N, C-alpha and C positions, 0 to 999 in steps of 0.2 A: 321484497321486490314488488313494484307496482304491477297491476294487471297489464299485460302486453296488448297492444293493439296496432293497427295500421289504418291509414286513411285511404279513402277512395282515390285521392290525388296520388298518393304513393303507389298504389296499385297501377294506376295509369302510367306513371313515370317509369316504373320498373318492368313493364310488360309491353308487348307490341300490339295491343288491341287498338282497333279503330275507334276514335271517339265520335260517336254519333251526336251525343248531347252531354255536356258536362254541367252538372248542377252547380249553382253558386256556392253551395256549402260543401263541395267535394273535398276541400282541404281540411275541413273540420268534422267531417262525417267519419267516425271511427268504427272499425269492425273488430270484433274480439274473438272470433271463432274460425276454425278451418272448415266448419260445416257450410254446406250450400244447399239450395233447394231447386228442384225442377218442378215448377208449379202446374203440373198437369191436372191434379185434382182441384186446385184452386180455380183454374180456368173453366172447370166444370161446375163451380159454385160451392165446393166443399172446403171450408176454412177451419174446421175443428182441428186443433193441434198445430195450426199453421204458425210458423215462427217468422215474422216479417223482417227481422233485422239481419237476415242472412243474405248472401249474394243469391240472386235468382237467375237461373239459366234457362233460356228458351232454346231447346235443341230441335232436331228435325221433327220428332213426333209432335211436340207442342205446337211448332210453327204450322205444320200441315193441318192439325186440328183447327187452329185459328183460321187458317186460310179457307177452310171449307165451311166455316160458319157464315150465317147471314151477316152482312156488314153491321147491321144495327145490334145484333146479339154479340158479335165480336167486340164492338165498341163498349158495350155494357160490361162484358166480362173483364176487359182490360182496365176499364175505369175503376172497377171494384178492386182489382189487384193493386193498382197504384195508390188507391186511397188507403191501403193498409200501411203506407209510409215505408215501402221497401227502399233500401239505400242505393241499390245497384242492380241493373238488369243487363245481362250479357246474352247476345244473340249469336249463335254459332253458324258454321257452314256458309257464311256470307249471305244469309237469307235476307230478303227484303224487309225493311222496317215499315210496318203498317203506319199510314199517315197520322192516325190518331195518337200513336204512341208518344211522339214528341210533345204534343200538347199536354198529355197527362203527366209526362215526366217533368215538364216545366212547372206545372201547377203543384206538383208534390215533391219537388226537389229531389228527383231521382236521376242518377247518371245512367246513360245508355251507352254500352260498348258493343262492338261487333268484331268477329274474327272469322277468317276463312277456314280455320281449323275445324276438324270434327269435334263433336261434343266430348267424346272420351279424351281426346288429346287436349282440349281446352281445360277440362277438369283436372287432368294430370298436371298441367302447367300451373293452374291455380293453386292446387294443393301444395305443390313444391314451394311456390312463393309464400303462401300463407303459413306453412310450417316454419319457414325461416323467419318470417316477419314476427311470428308469435312465440318463437322459441325462447325459453329462459335465457337471460343474457347477464353476463358479468363483465365489468370493466376491471382489468388487472394491470397494475403498474409493472411493466417489464418489456421484454423484447421477444418477438416471435420470428424464428428463422426456419428455413428449410435446409437441413444439414443431411446430406446423403439421402435425401428423400424422406427424412423423418422431421415432423414438426416439433421443434424444440422451443419451449418457453423458458427464457432466462429471466429470473427474478432476483431481487436483492435490494438492499437499502440504497437510497439515493447517494450517488457519489462513489459507489463501490467499484465502478468500472465496466458496467454492462455495455454501454454504447461503444466504448473503445474496443472491448472484446468482440462485440458484434461486427465492428468495422474490420477487424482482423479476419474474421470469418468470411465476410463479404469479399475481401481482397483475395481470399483463398478459393473463391468460386461458389460460395453458398449464397442463398437467396433471402432477402429481407421481406417479411410480410408486414410487420408493425414495430415501431420504435416508441418507447416510453409508455404508450397507452394501447392496450390490446383488448379489443372487443371479442368476447368469447360467447358463442351460442351453443346451446345443447341441442343437438339433433339426434333423436333416438338416444343411443348410449355413446355417441361421439361428441367431442368438443371441437368446434371449428373456430379458429381465430382469424380476425381480420383487423384492419386499421381504421380508425375514424377517418372519414373521407377527407377532412380538412388537412390532416397531417400525413396522408398516405405517401410513402416513398421518401419522406424527409427524416433526417436524423439530426440530433443535437450532439456535437462533439465539443466538450469544454476546451476553450482556448482557440477553437476554430470557428465555432458558431453552427448555424444551420447548413446542412449540405443536402443536395438532391441526389439520392443514390441512383435513380434511373438515369439522370443526365451524366453523372460521373462515371458509372460503371456499365451502363447499358441496360436494356430491357430484360436481358437474361439474368440479371441479379435481383429481380423483384418478383413477387407473386401477390395476387389479390387476396387469397385466403389459403389456409392450410389446416388440416386436422392436427390437433395437439396430441402428441403421443408420449412426450417426455418432458418433465419439468426439472430444470437445473437452477439451484439457488447459489449465488455467489455470496460468500460471507468473509468477514475479516478473520485472518489467521489467529488462532488461539492456541498457544503452546500447551495449555492444560485441557483442551477439548478432546473428547473421545470420538475421533473421526472413524468412519467406516474404512478400514484398511484392507479388508479381504474381499468384501462384496459378495459373501456367501448368502446373506439374507438381504433381500430387496426391500427398500423403503418405498412408501407410497404417500401421495397427498390427495386430498379430496377437493375437487372443484365442481360446483353445481351437482354434487352427489355422484360424481364420476371419479373412480379411483385411477390415478395416473402414477407411473413409476417416477420416483423422486431421487435426485442425487444432489448432495451438498458438496460444493467445491470451495475450499478455503483459498482466499487470495493472499499472495505473499510476493514480495519483490523477487524477481528472477524467474517466477513460474510463468510458463507460456500457457496462459489460460485458454486461448483459442485452440491450441493443439490438444490440451486436456479435454476440452469439450468435444472435439472431433473424435478423440479416442473413446470418450464416454458414450458417444452416439453409436460408433461402430460396435462397441461392446454390448450396448442395448440391443442392436440388431441381431448380434450373435445369440443373445439370450432368447430373443423372439424365435429364432430358428432352432432352438433347443440345445445350444452349447453355452455352458457357463464355465469360464476359465477358472474361477475360484473353486468350483466343485470338482473340476477336472484335476486341479493341483491337489486338492484335498484327497481325492481318490488315489492319485499317484503316491502320495505320502503314505496312505493306509496300506496300499499294495506293497510298498517298500518295507514297511514295518513287519507285515505278515511274512514277507519273503525272508527277512533277516531272522525272524523268530523261529523259522523252521530249520535254520542251519545249526 
């Protein structure tokens, strides 16, 4: 996977910062880290270990320090900061932008943003955005649905019947997140799936064509994103295959180094795959709550054997 990044323009588009000045290269200026800097020491003239390619944040303490400086000294300190080619400066608490800042930003291709939020709140929002933007990402061929509150990723070879099965599930009241192509991001130890923006809420049904799920079934049948908790693979029925018939031992699959429960469901004429997936999801939820039907049956059989052996 290539090193992840986001551009200054993307940060502007996906957040509610006021744009004081947008540099001409905002769409091509990439940021690669969730780290940021509050340049208090730099405004005092100390640049040892300074990393200029991070987002720079002027909070209340920095702003009041600058405001109390002699205007000529302040201008010199700001000029030096911008000459280090910082990509982005954010001013919090809706504080006044010093007049010389815009000129320095224009000269050094630095975008200036402002927010009314406190510095701590602004940092929290920035970190959330940056972690998502820079999270390891995988594009998976499949369908992601919310079934009984569980994020279920349905995979299988092309033409196996994933979309038709998903359509049955949507008709039954479950929610579509992504069809055909699922974008999966790793956030901490969670995998969150969403749809590419261009195909969001659309499905392809062979023989019918493209359908808009939101228009056909309503906004209650779609979601923007969902944590993936269960992976189900639809496969062609094989009379000689050794399928898991009891479910005593759980299978898992690894996506982005995260282990997820995995179930294989063979497709065969006459099987109601949508209902089977619903049952599989309910059964998964029961296991999460500590009840395994296969183990319960196994224990019942053992108890019966022991009881009969004592007679």
